C-alpha positions as CSV (number, residue, x, y, z in Angstrom):
1,X,-6.3,-19.3,55.6
2,X,-5.2,-18.3,52.1
3,X,-6.3,-14.9,50.9
4,X,-8.6,-14.9,47.8
5,X,-7.1,-14.1,44.4
6,X,-8.8,-11.1,42.8
7,X,-8.4,-10.6,39.1
8,X,-8.5,-7.0,37.9
9,X,-8.7,-6.5,34.1
10,X,-6.2,-4.0,32.9
11,X,-6.7,-1.0,30.5
12,X,-4.8,-0.9,27.3
13,X,-3.3,2.0,25.2
14,X,-1.6,1.9,21.8
15,X,0.7,4.6,22.9
16,X,0.9,7.4,25.5
17,X,3.0,9.0,28.2
18,X,4.2,5.7,29.6
19,X,5.4,4.3,26.2
20,X,5.3,5.0,22.5
21,X,4.4,1.3,22.1
22,X,1.3,-0.6,23.1
23,X,1.0,-1.1,26.9
24,X,-1.3,-2.3,29.7
25,X,-1.9,0.0,32.7
26,X,-4.4,0.7,35.5
27,X,-4.6,3.0,38.5
28,X,-2.9,1.7,41.6
29,X,-6.1,2.5,43.7
30,X,-7.8,-0.8,42.5
31,X,-4.9,-2.9,43.6
32,X,-4.5,-1.1,46.9
33,X,-8.2,-1.4,47.7
34,X,-8.1,-5.2,47.2
35,X,-4.9,-5.6,49.2
36,X,-6.2,-3.4,52.1
37,X,-9.4,-5.4,52.2
38,X,-7.7,-8.7,52.6
39,X,-7.4,-9.9,49.0
40,X,-4.5,-10.6,46.6
41,X,-4.8,-8.5,43.4
42,X,-3.8,-10.1,40.1
43,X,-3.5,-8.0,37.0
44,X,-5.2,-9.6,34.0
45,X,-4.2,-8.9,30.4
46,X,-6.4,-9.7,27.4
47,X,-5.4,-13.3,26.7
48,X,-8.5,-14.7,25.2
49,X,-7.1,-18.3,25.2
50,X,-6.7,-18.1,29.0
51,X,-10.2,-17.0,29.9
52,X,-11.2,-20.4,31.3
53,X,-7.9,-20.7,33.1
54,X,-8.3,-17.3,34.7
55,X,-11.8,-18.1,35.8
56,X,-10.7,-21.4,37.5
57,X,-7.7,-19.8,39.2
58,X,-9.3,-16.6,40.5
59,X,-11.7,-16.2,43.4
60,X,-13.2,-12.9,42.3
61,X,-13.2,-10.4,39.4
62,X,-13.1,-6.6,39.2
63,X,-14.1,-5.0,35.9
64,X,-12.5,-1.6,36.2
65,X,-13.4,1.7,34.6
66,X,-11.6,3.5,31.8
67,X,-11.7,6.4,29.4
68,X,-13.9,4.5,26.8
69,X,-17.4,3.3,26.2
70,X,-19.2,0.1,25.2
71,X,-20.1,0.0,21.4
72,X,-23.8,1.2,21.2
73,X,-24.6,-1.6,18.8
74,X,-24.2,-4.0,21.6
75,X,-27.3,-2.6,23.4
76,X,-29.3,-1.9,20.3
77,X,-28.5,1.7,19.6
78,X,-28.2,2.4,15.9
79,X,-26.4,5.8,16.4
80,X,-23.3,6.7,18.3
81,X,-23.0,10.0,20.3
82,X,-20.0,12.2,19.4
83,X,-18.5,11.7,22.9
84,X,-18.8,7.9,22.7
85,X,-15.4,6.2,22.2
86,X,-14.8,2.5,22.1
87,X,-12.1,-0.1,22.8
88,X,-13.4,-3.2,21.1
89,X,-10.6,-5.5,22.1
90,X,-11.0,-4.7,25.8
91,X,-14.8,-5.0,25.7
92,X,-14.6,-8.3,23.9
93,X,-12.2,-9.7,26.5
94,X,-14.2,-8.3,29.5
95,X,-17.4,-9.8,28.0
96,X,-15.9,-13.3,27.8
97,X,-14.4,-13.1,31.3
98,X,-17.6,-11.9,32.8
99,X,-19.6,-14.6,31.1
100,X,-17.2,-17.2,32.4
101,X,-17.6,-15.8,36.0
102,X,-21.4,-15.8,35.6
103,X,-21.1,-19.5,34.7
104,X,-19.0,-20.3,37.8
105,X,-21.0,-18.1,40.1
106,X,-17.9,-16.4,41.5
107,X,-18.1,-12.8,42.8
108,X,-17.9,-9.9,40.4
109,X,-17.5,-6.2,41.0
110,X,-18.1,-3.8,38.1
111,X,-16.8,-0.2,38.5
112,X,-17.9,2.7,36.3
113,X,-17.7,1.2,32.8
114,X,-17.6,-2.2,34.4
115,X,-21.1,-1.6,35.9
116,X,-22.3,-0.6,32.5
117,X,-20.8,-3.8,30.9
118,X,-22.6,-6.0,33.5
119,X,-25.9,-4.4,32.6
120,X,-25.4,-4.7,28.8
121,X,-24.3,-8.3,29.0
122,X,-27.6,-9.1,30.7
123,X,-29.6,-7.3,28.0
124,X,-29.9,-3.8,29.4
125,X,-29.1,-0.5,27.6
126,X,-27.2,2.7,28.4
127,X,-27.6,6.5,28.3
128,X,-24.9,7.5,25.8
129,X,-24.5,11.0,27.2
130,X,-26.1,12.2,30.5
131,X,-25.7,15.9,29.8
132,X,-27.6,15.8,26.5
133,X,-30.1,13.1,27.3
134,X,-31.2,13.8,30.9
135,X,-32.9,17.0,31.6
136,X,-31.9,18.6,34.9
137,X,-29.0,16.1,35.5
138,X,-26.4,16.7,38.1
139,X,-22.8,17.2,37.0
140,X,-21.4,13.6,36.8
141,X,-18.1,14.4,35.0
142,X,-16.2,15.6,38.1
143,X,-12.6,14.5,38.0
144,X,-11.8,15.1,41.7
145,X,-12.4,11.6,42.9
146,X,-10.9,12.2,46.4
147,X,-14.1,13.8,47.8
148,X,-17.8,13.2,47.5
149,X,-19.5,15.0,44.6
150,X,-23.1,14.1,45.4
151,X,-25.4,12.0,47.5
152,X,-26.9,8.6,46.5
153,X,-30.1,7.1,48.0
154,X,-29.9,3.4,48.7
155,X,-32.9,1.1,48.4
156,X,-33.7,-1.0,51.4
157,X,-33.8,-4.8,51.0
158,X,-30.7,-4.7,48.8
159,X,-27.3,-6.1,49.3
160,X,-25.8,-2.6,49.3
161,X,-28.1,-1.5,52.2
162,X,-27.1,-4.7,54.0
163,X,-23.4,-3.9,53.5
164,X,-23.3,-0.3,54.6
165,X,-26.4,-0.1,56.8
166,X,-27.7,3.3,55.8
167,X,-29.9,4.8,53.1
168,X,-27.7,7.7,52.0
169,X,-24.0,8.2,51.4
170,X,-21.8,10.6,49.5
171,X,-19.9,9.4,46.5
172,X,-17.4,10.7,44.0
173,X,-18.2,10.8,40.3
174,X,-16.5,10.7,36.9
175,X,-18.7,9.4,34.0
176,X,-20.8,10.7,31.1
177,X,-22.8,7.5,30.5
178,X,-25.2,5.6,32.7
179,X,-27.6,2.6,32.9
180,X,-30.8,3.3,31.0
181,X,-32.9,0.1,31.0
182,X,-32.1,-2.8,33.3
183,X,-30.9,-6.2,32.1
184,X,-32.3,-9.5,33.2
185,X,-32.1,-10.2,36.9
186,X,-30.6,-6.7,37.4
187,X,-32.1,-4.4,40.2
188,X,-31.4,-0.9,41.2
189,X,-29.6,-0.6,44.6
190,X,-29.1,3.2,44.6
191,X,-29.7,6.4,42.6
192,X,-28.5,10.0,42.7
193,X,-31.0,12.8,43.2
194,X,-31.4,13.3,39.4
195,X,-32.5,9.7,38.9
196,X,-29.3,8.4,37.5
197,X,-28.7,4.8,38.5
198,X,-25.6,4.6,40.7
199,X,-25.5,1.0,41.9
200,X,-26.9,-2.3,40.5
201,X,-27.1,-5.9,41.7
202,X,-27.5,-9.1,39.8
203,X,-30.0,-11.1,41.9
204,X,-29.2,-14.6,40.6
205,X,-25.5,-14.4,41.4
206,X,-23.6,-15.0,44.6
207,X,-22.2,-11.5,44.6
208,X,-22.4,-9.4,41.5
209,X,-22.6,-5.6,42.0
210,X,-22.0,-2.6,39.8
211,X,-20.9,0.8,41.0
212,X,-21.2,3.8,38.7
213,X,-18.9,5.8,41.0
214,X,-15.4,4.8,42.1
215,X,-15.3,3.1,45.6
216,X,-11.7,2.0,45.0
217,X,-10.6,5.4,46.1
218,X,-11.9,4.5,49.6
219,X,-12.9,8.0,50.5
220,X,-15.5,6.9,53.0
221,X,-16.1,4.1,55.5
222,X,-18.9,3.0,53.2
223,X,-16.4,2.4,50.3
224,X,-14.3,0.4,52.7
225,X,-17.2,-1.7,53.7
226,X,-18.1,-2.4,50.1
227,X,-14.6,-3.8,49.3
228,X,-14.4,-5.7,52.6
229,X,-17.8,-7.4,51.8
230,X,-16.6,-8.2,48.2
231,X,-13.4,-9.8,49.5
232,X,-15.3,-11.7,52.2
233,X,-17.7,-13.1,49.6
234,X,-14.7,-14.2,47.5
235,X,-13.1,-15.8,50.6
236,X,-16.3,-17.6,51.4
237,X,-16.8,-18.8,47.8
238,X,-13.1,-20.0,47.8
239,X,-13.7,-22.1,50.9
240,X,-16.9,-23.7,49.6
241,X,-15.3,-24.3,46.2
242,X,-12.3,-25.9,47.8
243,X,-14.3,-28.4,49.8
244,X,-16.5,-29.3,46.8
245,X,-13.3,-30.1,44.8
């Protein structure tokens, strides 16, 4: 049985420590999590002309996080918070890739900003800055991603509960934005104690889940189960798609 091919959209910088010239990059954790769970990770650059080819080749898609935000105008906000920074080229490519995967029904996992993108594409909105907009919020900008920062409570009768089999788990955290209003066919799978939405699911898709935290660090058995389930869904979809062809 061939392992499923999982596309992971890269980040992009104009210049930085790696090079004084434009480059693509992404943390190794994403690729390791896919490989350790039984998939083959494929790095995806922003080649707009190849979106449909990517979509037909790949069995699953991961929209990774990054140090940037979705343009507020995309979800109807007329003002932009001082901490909001954008990468329009990346967002445009991710938008088109996600739409293509929605059309095909292939599995999607959105992580951090990737979860926010899923919600916005489907008509939802975002909290631009938790610290200034949510009274009594927990500290969500904790950079140590190798240990749990807070607890999330998981809704029963959700795919997430089905995957991990418990209603509470500890997660890491490193974000200043969050889902505000839900998009079409989006449901809440889990929240933190301050009411911030931590996991979402898109109910009319084969497997489409968004995680506000970073399960790719695999700091718990629950994180490992999430990636294993994602890869299993990609494998199952691959087999069905193969026989249909």
